[in-house]
Structures are given as structure tokens and as C-alpha cells.
VMD Tcl script that draws the C-alpha trace (Angstrom):
set ca {
  {0.16 0.07 -0.23}
  {2.91 2.30 0.51}
  {4.06 2.32 -3.15}
  {0.84 2.99 -4.25}
  {0.30 6.07 -1.76}
  {3.57 7.25 -2.87}
  {2.56 6.99 -6.55}
  {-0.67 8.75 -6.04}
  {0.72 11.63 -4.03}
  {3.37 12.09 -6.98}
  {0.73 11.86 -9.51}
  {-1.92 14.22 -7.97}
  {-0.26 16.43 -5.45}
  {-2.97 19.00 -5.82}
  {-6.01 16.61 -5.12}
  {-3.97 14.63 -2.66}
  {-3.39 17.57 -0.17}
  {-7.22 18.61 0.19}
  {-8.11 15.90 2.90}
  {-6.87 14.09 6.00}
  {-6.31 10.95 4.28}
  {-4.96 11.88 0.64}
  {-5.26 8.44 -0.56}
  {-9.10 8.56 0.31}
  {-9.68 12.07 -0.92}
  {-8.13 11.12 -4.45}
  {-10.03 7.93 -4.96}
  {-13.20 9.89 -3.61}
  {-12.62 12.65 -6.00}
  {-12.18 10.31 -8.87}
  {-15.46 8.37 -8.18}
  {-17.11 11.68 -8.00}
  {-15.88 12.54 -11.50}
  {-16.51 9.45 -13.08}
  {-19.86 9.50 -11.55}
  {-20.53 12.90 -13.40}
  {-19.02 11.77 -16.55}
  {-21.09 8.52 -16.66}
  {-24.37 10.59 -15.89}
  {-23.64 13.02 -18.69}
  {-22.70 10.51 -20.85}
  {-26.40 8.79 -20.27}
  {-27.91 12.33 -20.58}
  {-26.31 12.55 -24.33}
  {-26.92 8.72 -25.20}
  {-23.23 8.29 -25.32}
  {-22.24 4.41 -25.57}
  {-19.10 5.34 -23.70}
  {-21.46 5.29 -20.59}
  {-20.99 1.46 -20.09}
  {-17.22 1.67 -20.04}
  {-17.37 4.75 -17.69}
  {-19.60 3.10 -15.27}
  {-17.28 0.06 -15.16}
  {-14.07 2.48 -14.58}
  {-16.22 4.30 -11.75}
  {-17.03 0.60 -10.22}
  {-13.31 0.19 -10.35}
  {-12.52 3.19 -8.69}
  {-15.12 2.83 -6.08}
  {-13.60 -0.37 -5.01}
  {-10.23 1.34 -4.66}
  {-11.81 3.81 -2.54}
  {-13.84 1.32 -0.33}
  {-10.37 -0.60 0.31}
  {-8.90 2.62 1.79}
  {-11.67 4.16 3.85}
  {-11.75 4.06 7.50}
  {-14.71 2.89 9.44}
  {-16.98 6.06 10.16}
  {-15.53 8.11 7.38}
  {-18.52 7.44 4.95}
  {-20.26 10.82 5.42}
  {-16.97 12.71 4.83}
  {-16.07 10.84 1.70}
  {-19.57 10.88 0.37}
  {-19.40 14.87 0.68}
  {-16.09 14.83 -1.20}
  {-17.64 12.66 -4.01}
  {-20.55 14.67 -4.11}
  {-18.36 18.01 -4.57}
  {-16.24 16.44 -7.29}
  {-19.14 15.12 -9.09}
  {-20.80 18.65 -9.14}
  {-17.51 20.33 -10.23}
  {-17.19 17.94 -13.05}
  {-20.77 18.22 -14.17}
  {-20.56 21.91 -14.25}
  {-17.29 21.45 -16.45}
  {-19.21 18.91 -18.74}
  {-21.84 21.39 -19.15}
  {-19.64 23.88 -20.29}
  {-18.28 21.70 -22.89}
  {-21.24 20.63 -24.43}
  {-23.67 23.54 -23.79}
  {-21.62 26.46 -24.21}
  {-22.32 29.33 -26.39}
  {-18.52 30.39 -26.05}
  {-16.65 28.23 -28.06}
  {-13.28 29.41 -26.34}
  {-14.33 28.72 -22.89}
  {-15.96 25.37 -24.08}
  {-12.49 24.37 -25.42}
  {-10.92 25.34 -22.07}
  {-13.28 23.47 -20.21}
  {-12.90 20.35 -22.45}
  {-8.97 20.62 -21.83}
  {-9.55 20.69 -18.20}
  {-11.79 17.45 -18.30}
  {-9.38 15.55 -20.04}
  {-6.84 16.59 -17.82}
  {-8.75 15.57 -14.62}
  {-9.99 12.40 -16.26}
  {-6.55 11.29 -17.19}
  {-5.17 11.83 -13.86}
  {-7.86 9.36 -12.40}
  {-7.55 6.76 -15.19}
  {-4.01 6.70 -14.47}
  {-4.97 5.28 -11.27}
  {-6.81 2.34 -12.67}
  {-5.37 -0.88 -14.27}
  {-6.54 -1.40 -17.65}
}
mol new
graphics top color blue
foreach p $ca { graphics top sphere $p radius 0.5 }
foreach p [lrange $ca 0 end-1] q [lrange $ca 1 end] { graphics top cylinder $p $q radius 0.2 }
display resetview
């Protein structure tokens, strides 16, 4: 577990620093982001939603494996915050009249999702 924790801290220093347990915070953040992406894909009838749902399930398993008992409420709050933030970005990407802002949002989504995907085994 120590090597995984070190890898996460190196890959995601900004995300990992926000919570009491950096690994739990990172996995909760990514689970929330993947939830938002999955729901957005459902909204747009995107066939990639099934693959996103599988990735979210993997991330959720990682999260549950490192959570301490009694922290569910705090972890759920982190997931919801991350989901809301990603949902807002996705809305900016697909329903934005400002093409430059949509492109910036799309780049940010790409970076955030790549960081989360880097934690999963293919």
C-alpha cells in the first residue's frame, strides 16, 4: 500500500493535499468525477457510458479498500463535491455558446480524467 500511496501523491499532488487521508480523498474525488461523466454520457446517449460505469466501479472499489470505518459521510461529501464540479465542467463543454470557454473546459476535463484513469489498471 505504501508504494501506491506514494505514486498517487506524486501523480496528483493538488488533489491529494485537500483531505486528511490523501489516498481516500483522491479516490473519492475520482469516483465523483467518473459519476458525473457517466451521468453526462447517459444524458447524451453516449455509448461510452458503459465503459465509464465500469471504470467508476473500479475506482469505487479502490476507495472502499482504503476508507476507514466511520468516514463514510465525509467521503460521500467529497464525492458529491467532485461530481458537482465535473458536471459543471461537462455542461460548459457541451452546452456553451462561448467556443473558447468550451475548449478550455474540455481541456480541463481531459486532464482531470487522465489523472483519475492513471490510477486504474486497464
